[in-house]
Phi, psi and omega in degrees: 000146181267166175290352186295307183304303181302318180301309177306334182275325190257359179297315179293001190287158185295142178105341180258112180299139184291335177299333187269349179309302183298306171312307183297321171303308186295318176304315179298320187292318187293322183297313181294322176302315189287324174298314177306310178299319184287329173292325183290315178293328176301318184260347180062030177208155174283127188268121178237134167296143176289141172220145178229121180290125185239012178270188191300145182285310181226137176237152175290145170281129179249117175304145181310318180297330181271358177287000000 
């Protein structure tokens, strides 16, 4: 989860100027991007989550007109 959702839910509360929404959001994103870059440079590889397709292996083709 990113920090966007909690911030988006709490941003409209009283006391936080609406002019500060974009700078606060941007600052949190830059911090995350910087951490990601530092991790990549430390390992010299791109970090991607593992994924495995578990759906049906083969499905018959159905022409668009028949759908």
